[in-house]
C-alpha positions as CSV (number, residue, x, y, z in Angstrom):
1,M,25.2,-44.8,-129.2
2,K,23.5,-44.0,-125.9
3,K,23.0,-47.8,-125.3
4,K,26.7,-48.4,-125.9
5,L,27.7,-45.6,-123.6
6,L,25.3,-47.0,-120.9
7,A,26.8,-50.5,-121.3
8,V,30.3,-49.1,-120.9
9,L,29.4,-47.2,-117.8
10,M,27.7,-50.2,-116.2
11,A,30.7,-52.4,-116.9
12,A,33.0,-49.8,-115.4
13,T,30.8,-49.7,-112.3
14,M,30.9,-53.5,-112.0
15,V,34.7,-53.5,-112.3
16,L,35.0,-50.8,-109.6
17,G,32.7,-52.8,-107.4
18,L,34.7,-56.0,-107.8
19,T,38.0,-54.2,-107.2
20,A,36.5,-52.7,-103.9
21,C,35.4,-56.1,-102.7
22,G,38.8,-57.6,-103.5
23,S,40.6,-54.8,-101.6
24,G,38.3,-55.2,-98.7
25,A,38.8,-58.9,-98.5
26,G,42.6,-58.5,-98.6
27,S,42.5,-55.9,-95.8
28,S,40.3,-58.2,-93.7
29,A,42.7,-61.2,-94.1
30,S,45.7,-59.1,-93.2
31,A,44.0,-57.9,-90.1
32,D,43.1,-61.4,-89.0
33,S,46.6,-62.6,-89.6
34,S,48.2,-59.8,-87.6
35,A,45.7,-60.2,-84.8
36,S,46.6,-63.9,-84.4
37,S,50.3,-63.1,-84.0
38,G,49.7,-60.7,-81.2
39,S,51.7,-57.9,-82.9
40,S,48.7,-55.6,-83.4
41,G,47.0,-56.0,-80.0
42,G,45.5,-59.5,-80.4
43,L,46.1,-62.4,-78.1
44,I,49.5,-63.9,-78.3
45,K,49.3,-67.7,-79.0
46,V,51.6,-69.8,-76.9
47,G,51.9,-73.6,-76.8
48,I,53.3,-74.8,-73.5
49,I,54.9,-78.3,-73.2
50,N,55.6,-79.4,-69.7
51,N,56.1,-82.5,-67.6
52,D,53.1,-84.1,-65.8
53,P,51.9,-81.7,-63.1
54,N,51.3,-84.7,-60.9
55,E,55.0,-85.7,-61.2
56,S,55.9,-83.8,-58.0
57,G,55.1,-80.8,-55.8
58,Y,57.6,-78.8,-57.8
59,R,55.9,-79.6,-61.0
60,T,52.5,-78.8,-59.6
61,A,53.7,-75.4,-58.5
62,N,55.4,-74.8,-61.8
63,D,52.2,-75.6,-63.8
64,K,50.1,-73.4,-61.5
65,D,52.5,-70.5,-61.9
66,L,52.4,-70.8,-65.8
67,K,48.6,-71.0,-65.8
68,A,48.3,-67.9,-63.6
69,T,50.4,-65.9,-66.0
70,F,49.4,-67.1,-69.5
71,T,45.8,-66.0,-69.4
72,E,43.5,-64.1,-71.8
73,A,43.4,-61.3,-69.2
74,N,47.2,-61.0,-69.6
75,G,47.0,-61.0,-73.4
76,Y,47.6,-64.7,-74.1
77,Q,45.8,-67.6,-75.7
78,A,47.6,-70.6,-74.1
79,S,47.4,-74.3,-74.9
80,F,49.1,-76.9,-72.6
81,A,50.5,-80.4,-73.3
82,Y,52.0,-82.7,-70.7
83,S,54.1,-85.8,-70.8
84,L,57.1,-87.4,-69.2
85,K,58.1,-89.0,-72.5
86,N,60.2,-87.2,-75.0
87,D,58.5,-88.6,-78.1
88,E,55.1,-87.5,-76.8
89,Q,56.4,-84.0,-76.1
90,I,57.9,-83.8,-79.6
91,A,54.5,-84.8,-81.1
92,A,52.9,-82.1,-79.1
93,A,55.4,-79.6,-80.3
94,Q,54.7,-80.6,-83.9
95,K,51.0,-80.1,-83.4
96,F,51.5,-76.6,-81.8
97,I,53.7,-75.7,-84.9
98,Q,50.8,-76.8,-87.2
99,D,48.4,-74.8,-85.1
100,G,50.5,-71.7,-85.8
101,V,51.4,-70.6,-82.2
102,D,53.5,-67.5,-81.9
103,Y,55.7,-69.0,-79.0
104,L,56.6,-72.5,-78.0
105,L,57.5,-72.8,-74.4
106,L,59.3,-76.1,-73.5
107,S,60.3,-78.0,-70.4
108,A,61.9,-81.0,-72.1
109,A,61.5,-84.5,-70.7
110,D,64.9,-85.4,-72.2
111,T,67.8,-83.3,-73.2
112,S,68.3,-84.9,-76.6
113,G,66.2,-85.3,-79.8
114,W,64.9,-81.7,-80.2
115,D,66.9,-80.3,-83.1
116,S,64.6,-81.3,-85.9
117,V,61.3,-80.1,-84.4
118,L,62.8,-76.8,-83.1
119,K,64.2,-76.2,-86.6
120,D,60.6,-76.7,-87.9
121,A,59.5,-74.1,-85.4
122,Q,62.1,-71.7,-86.5
123,D,61.2,-72.1,-90.2
124,A,57.6,-71.4,-89.3
125,G,58.6,-68.2,-87.5
126,I,57.8,-69.5,-84.1
127,K,60.0,-68.4,-81.2
128,V,61.0,-71.1,-78.7
129,I,61.7,-70.4,-75.0
130,L,63.0,-73.1,-72.8
131,F,62.1,-73.2,-69.1
132,D,63.1,-75.3,-66.1
133,R,65.3,-77.6,-68.2
134,T,68.1,-77.3,-70.7
135,I,68.4,-79.3,-74.0
136,D,71.3,-80.5,-76.1
137,A,70.6,-78.3,-79.1
138,S,72.1,-75.3,-80.8
139,E,71.4,-72.0,-79.1
140,D,70.3,-70.7,-82.5
141,L,67.1,-72.8,-82.2
142,Y,65.7,-70.9,-79.2
143,V,65.6,-67.3,-78.1
144,A,66.1,-67.8,-74.4
145,S,66.4,-70.4,-71.7
146,I,65.2,-69.8,-68.1
147,V,66.6,-72.7,-66.1
148,S,68.0,-74.0,-62.8
149,D,71.6,-74.9,-62.8
150,M,71.0,-78.6,-62.2
151,A,74.7,-79.4,-62.1
152,Q,75.2,-76.8,-59.4
153,E,72.3,-78.1,-57.5
154,G,74.0,-81.5,-57.4
155,Q,77.3,-80.0,-56.5
156,T,75.9,-78.0,-53.7
157,A,74.2,-81.1,-52.3
158,V,77.3,-83.3,-52.6
159,D,79.5,-80.6,-51.0
160,W,77.1,-80.4,-48.1
161,L,77.2,-84.2,-47.7
162,A,81.0,-84.2,-47.8
163,S,81.0,-81.6,-45.0
164,Q,79.4,-84.1,-42.7
165,N,82.7,-85.9,-42.5
166,L,81.4,-89.5,-42.3
167,P,84.1,-92.2,-41.9
168,E,82.4,-94.0,-44.8
169,Y,79.6,-93.1,-47.2
170,N,77.3,-95.9,-48.3
171,V,74.7,-94.2,-50.4
172,I,71.3,-95.4,-51.8
173,H,70.9,-93.2,-54.8
174,I,67.4,-92.8,-56.1
175,Q,67.3,-91.1,-59.5
176,G,64.7,-89.1,-61.3
177,V,63.5,-89.7,-64.9
178,M,66.7,-90.8,-66.8
179,G,68.0,-88.3,-69.3
180,S,66.3,-85.3,-67.8
181,A,68.4,-82.3,-67.0
182,A,67.5,-82.6,-63.3
183,Q,68.6,-86.2,-63.2
184,Q,71.8,-85.6,-65.1
185,G,72.9,-82.6,-63.0
186,R,72.0,-84.2,-59.6
187,T,73.5,-87.5,-60.6
188,G,76.7,-86.1,-62.1
189,A,78.1,-84.5,-59.0
190,L,77.5,-87.6,-56.9
191,D,79.0,-90.0,-59.5
192,A,82.1,-87.7,-59.7
193,K,82.6,-87.8,-55.9
194,V,82.2,-91.5,-55.7
195,A,84.7,-92.0,-58.4
196,A,87.2,-89.7,-56.6
197,E,86.9,-90.9,-53.0
198,S,87.6,-94.4,-51.8
199,N,85.3,-94.1,-48.8
200,W,82.3,-93.2,-50.9
201,N,80.2,-96.2,-52.2
202,I,77.0,-96.5,-54.1
203,V,74.9,-99.3,-52.5
204,T,72.4,-99.1,-55.3
205,Q,71.6,-96.5,-58.0
206,Q,68.1,-96.8,-59.5
207,T,65.5,-94.6,-61.1
208,A,62.1,-94.1,-59.4
209,E,61.1,-91.6,-62.1
210,W,60.2,-89.0,-59.4
211,N,57.7,-91.4,-57.8
212,A,57.4,-91.9,-54.0
213,E,56.0,-95.5,-54.2
214,T,58.7,-96.7,-56.5
215,A,61.4,-95.1,-54.2
216,Q,59.8,-96.9,-51.2
217,Q,60.1,-100.2,-53.0
218,I,63.8,-99.6,-53.9
219,V,64.7,-98.8,-50.3
220,Q,62.6,-101.7,-49.0
221,S,64.4,-104.1,-51.3
222,Q,67.8,-102.9,-49.9
223,I,66.5,-103.4,-46.4
224,D,65.3,-106.9,-47.2
225,S,68.6,-107.8,-48.7
226,G,70.5,-106.8,-45.6
227,A,72.5,-104.0,-47.3
228,S,74.3,-101.6,-45.1
229,F,73.7,-97.9,-45.9
230,N,73.9,-94.5,-44.1
231,V,72.8,-92.0,-46.8
232,I,69.7,-91.8,-49.0
233,Y,70.3,-89.3,-51.8
234,A,66.9,-88.9,-53.5
235,E,66.7,-86.5,-56.5
236,N,63.4,-85.1,-55.5
237,D,61.3,-84.6,-52.3
238,D,58.6,-87.2,-53.2
239,M,61.2,-89.9,-53.7
240,A,62.8,-89.0,-50.4
241,K,59.4,-89.2,-48.8
242,G,58.9,-92.7,-50.2
243,A,62.4,-93.8,-49.0
244,V,61.6,-92.5,-45.5
245,A,58.4,-94.5,-45.4
246,A,60.4,-97.7,-46.0
247,L,62.8,-96.8,-43.2
248,D,59.9,-96.0,-40.8
249,A,58.3,-99.4,-41.6
250,A,61.6,-101.1,-40.6
251,N,62.2,-98.9,-37.5
252,I,65.4,-97.4,-38.9
253,S,66.2,-94.0,-37.5
254,H,66.9,-91.1,-39.9
255,G,67.5,-87.4,-39.9
256,V,69.5,-85.4,-37.3
257,D,71.2,-87.9,-35.0
258,G,69.6,-90.8,-36.9
259,D,71.3,-93.7,-38.6
260,V,70.5,-92.6,-42.1
261,I,71.0,-89.1,-43.7
262,I,68.0,-88.1,-45.8
263,M,68.6,-85.8,-48.8
264,G,65.9,-84.4,-51.2
265,F,65.5,-81.7,-53.8
266,D,62.7,-79.1,-54.7
267,C,61.9,-77.5,-51.3
268,N,58.3,-78.4,-51.0
269,K,57.0,-76.7,-47.8
270,W,56.2,-80.1,-46.2
271,A,59.7,-81.3,-47.0
272,L,61.3,-78.2,-45.4
273,Q,59.1,-78.9,-42.4
274,E,60.7,-82.3,-42.2
275,L,64.1,-80.6,-42.0
276,L,62.8,-78.2,-39.3
277,D,61.5,-81.2,-37.4
278,K,64.9,-82.9,-37.8
279,N,63.5,-85.9,-39.7
280,W,65.5,-85.1,-42.8
281,N,69.0,-83.6,-43.1
282,Y,69.2,-81.6,-46.4
283,D,66.9,-80.2,-49.2
284,G,68.2,-78.6,-52.4
285,Q,66.1,-75.7,-53.8
286,C,64.8,-75.9,-57.3
287,N,62.9,-72.7,-58.2
288,P,59.6,-73.5,-60.1
289,F,58.5,-69.8,-60.6
290,Q,59.7,-69.0,-64.2
291,S,56.6,-67.6,-65.8
292,S,57.3,-63.9,-64.9
293,Y,60.7,-64.3,-66.6
294,I,59.1,-65.8,-69.7
295,D,56.4,-63.1,-69.8
296,D,59.0,-60.4,-69.6
297,I,61.0,-61.9,-72.5
298,I,57.8,-62.2,-74.7
299,K,56.9,-58.6,-74.0
300,K,60.4,-57.4,-75.0
301,L,60.3,-59.5,-78.2
302,E,56.8,-58.2,-79.1
303,A,58.1,-54.6,-78.6
304,G,60.9,-55.4,-81.1
305,Q,63.7,-55.6,-78.5
306,T,66.5,-58.1,-78.5
307,I,67.2,-60.5,-75.7
308,S,70.8,-59.9,-74.4
309,D,70.9,-62.7,-71.9
310,K,70.4,-66.0,-73.8
311,V,70.5,-68.1,-70.6
312,I,68.9,-66.9,-67.3
313,I,70.0,-69.0,-64.3
314,M,67.7,-69.1,-61.3
315,T,69.3,-68.3,-58.0
316,E,69.0,-71.3,-55.6
317,K,70.4,-72.6,-52.3
318,G,70.5,-75.7,-50.1
319,F,69.0,-76.1,-46.7
320,D,70.5,-77.8,-43.7
321,A,68.3,-79.2,-40.8
322,S,70.7,-77.8,-38.3
323,T,70.3,-74.2,-39.5
324,I,66.8,-74.0,-41.2
325,T,64.3,-71.7,-39.6
326,A,60.5,-71.5,-39.6
327,D,60.8,-68.3,-41.7
328,D,62.8,-70.3,-44.3
329,V,60.0,-72.8,-44.5
330,E,57.4,-70.1,-45.1
331,K,59.6,-68.1,-47.5
332,Y,61.1,-70.8,-49.6
333,G,58.6,-73.7,-49.3
334,I,56.5,-74.3,-52.5
């Protein structure tokens, strides 16, 4: 009888021991899971998909701003992926989803093709925040969008050009990466003006994909062909710089009181200096500093708050060589 009682007591002790181990293992797994989500004080995992940082001065400043904010010291575990191709960006997004990030931050190379992968992110409980560029997708698929109004950037530039009251506008139009929000917005306003005005003409309209050397080749080709032009409308500063290199090689004057009006976008400090020196005529601002907005949104979401403003538009302006100041170069140059 004593032996039976002892056996029962030993069995009960083993069951209790096993139950305690099981409970301990379950608590440990739960803690690990919540720590990875950032909701209990652990690092918040973010996957950041951006365009190539070497694409332009704007993109370099944009990438630097993101890397300065999304650090372990600020409570983040950040991974970065870069491409100018939509399919490569989508593949990077799929990998970040598989890796179980908490937030997917996206500056899309192209506005289309994102519905499926963003639905996958949503199904996985991953919150998507757009920055810099918009996409053609349902607003239900992302929690917020911090962007420039690219269409307004284009309209501001075209309005400025119209205010120059040229008898005739013969424009070399150098486009950025086709399909990007920046290209669409900056192209759209010019296309509309050319369609509406009989004295506005497009000499050539080609993409240089944000690249200075390609832009130089485009302009050089027009010079070699004997084409007549008096405006270069380049959709970023680097392409405007390449265009000017071709003009300089051919001894064609440009800028204030020159034969060719030079227009760029992004407001690199060196580009604004070109305006101050009267070598260029116009530069449209594109604000690259979005990380503080994103950080604020994430902190609100982590605190259980809702985001009332789905789309946050960055405030931007255009600069004219006849009115820009040295203070503007220092304040707005990137």
